[in-house]
C-alpha positions as CSV (number, residue, x, y, z in Angstrom):
1,M,13.5,9.1,-35.8
2,S,10.5,9.1,-33.6
3,E,8.7,6.8,-36.4
4,R,9.1,3.4,-37.5
5,A,6.9,1.1,-39.9
6,D,4.4,-1.5,-38.4
7,V,4.1,-4.1,-40.7
8,R,1.5,-7.4,-40.2
9,V,0.7,-10.1,-41.7
10,N,-2.6,-10.4,-43.7
11,D,-3.0,-6.6,-42.9
12,P,-4.7,-5.5,-46.1
13,R,-3.7,-1.9,-45.6
14,G,-0.1,-2.7,-45.3
15,P,2.3,-1.7,-43.6
16,R,1.6,2.0,-40.7
17,T,3.4,4.2,-39.6
18,V,3.3,3.9,-35.4
19,E,4.5,6.6,-33.4
20,A,6.9,6.2,-30.2
21,E,4.8,5.9,-27.9
22,E,2.4,4.4,-29.0
23,P,3.5,0.7,-27.8
24,A,4.2,1.7,-24.6
25,I,0.4,3.4,-24.3
26,S,-1.2,-0.1,-25.5
27,R,0.1,-1.8,-22.8
28,F,-2.5,-0.2,-20.4
29,D,-5.2,-0.5,-22.2
30,P,-6.0,-4.4,-20.3
31,L,-6.0,-1.6,-17.3
32,L,-8.0,0.9,-19.3
33,R,-10.6,-1.6,-19.9
34,S,-10.6,-2.7,-16.6
35,L,-11.6,1.0,-14.8
36,L,-14.2,1.5,-17.6
37,T,-15.2,-2.0,-17.2
38,F,-16.1,-1.5,-13.1
39,G,-17.2,1.9,-13.7
40,L,-14.5,3.2,-11.6
41,V,-14.3,6.1,-14.5
42,E,-16.7,8.3,-16.1
43,A,-16.7,10.7,-18.9
44,D,-17.0,14.6,-19.1
45,G,-19.5,15.1,-21.9
46,E,-18.3,18.5,-22.4
47,A,-14.7,18.0,-22.4
48,G,-14.4,14.7,-24.3
49,Q,-12.1,14.0,-20.9
50,W,-12.1,11.0,-18.8
51,R,-12.1,11.6,-14.7
52,L,-12.1,9.2,-11.7
53,T,-15.2,8.9,-10.2
54,A,-15.7,10.5,-6.5
55,R,-15.3,7.1,-5.0
56,V,-11.9,6.7,-6.7
57,Q,-11.0,10.3,-5.5
58,R,-11.5,9.3,-1.9
59,R,-10.4,5.7,-2.1
60,L,-7.2,7.1,-3.4
61,Q,-6.9,10.4,-0.7
62,A,-7.5,7.3,1.7
63,L,-4.4,5.0,0.7
64,G,-2.0,8.0,-0.3
65,A,-2.2,9.2,3.8
66,P,0.8,8.7,5.7
67,P,0.5,4.9,7.9
68,P,-0.7,5.3,11.2
69,P,3.0,5.4,13.6
70,A,4.3,1.9,15.1
71,D,3.1,2.3,18.5
72,K,-0.8,2.7,17.1
73,L,-1.3,-0.2,15.2
74,I,-2.3,-2.8,16.8
75,Y,-0.8,-6.4,15.7
76,F,-2.5,-9.7,15.9
77,G,-1.1,-13.1,16.2
78,H,1.6,-12.5,18.0
79,R,2.8,-13.2,21.0
80,C,3.8,-10.8,23.9
81,S,7.1,-10.3,24.8
82,S,6.3,-9.5,28.5
83,C,4.1,-11.9,29.9
84,G,4.0,-13.9,27.1
85,E,0.3,-14.3,26.5
86,H,-1.9,-14.3,22.5
87,A,-3.7,-11.2,22.9
88,P,-3.8,-8.3,20.6
89,T,-0.1,-6.5,20.2
90,R,1.5,-3.1,19.9
91,M,5.0,-2.3,18.7
92,R,6.5,-0.8,21.6
93,G,10.8,-0.6,22.3
94,G,10.9,-3.1,19.0
95,R,8.8,-5.2,20.6
96,F,5.3,-6.8,21.3
97,V,3.5,-6.1,24.1
98,C,0.0,-6.5,25.2
99,D,-2.0,-3.4,26.2
100,A,-2.0,-4.8,29.9
101,C,2.2,-5.3,30.4
102,G,1.9,-2.0,28.3
103,T,0.2,0.2,30.6
104,T,1.5,-1.2,33.9
105,P,4.4,0.0,34.9
106,V,7.4,-1.9,35.7
107,E,8.7,-2.4,39.0
108,P,12.4,-2.1,38.9
109,L,14.8,-5.0,40.1
110,A,16.5,-4.4,43.7
111,P,19.8,-3.3,43.8
112,R,22.0,-6.3,44.7
113,R,23.4,-6.2,47.3
114,E,26.9,-6.4,48.4
115,P,28.3,-9.7,50.4
116,R,29.1,-8.5,54.3
117,P,33.1,-8.8,53.9
118,A,33.7,-12.3,56.4
């Protein structure tokens, strides 16, 4: 079934029955202790339950929000692929481009002239 005997040496009570979920839940003990230690959970006195503090709820909402689009993120530590300047860049067309190069319109190259026949 879902029960097993837990035999511990030097346990005066002897063997005891352990539910199948208990070993998995006990692995979370360090995490649960950390939640208590850092004041991230609070007891709901009436219901005998625990809940996350309002501060933790707000942080979880912020972390769960979708990331901004790639062209809105600013990257530091990259050189602009257009001018080579070491400046804050944004990803545009798969390249890191600084704001100066990203806002300056790129002039198209002059069409190549065909040589005159001799």
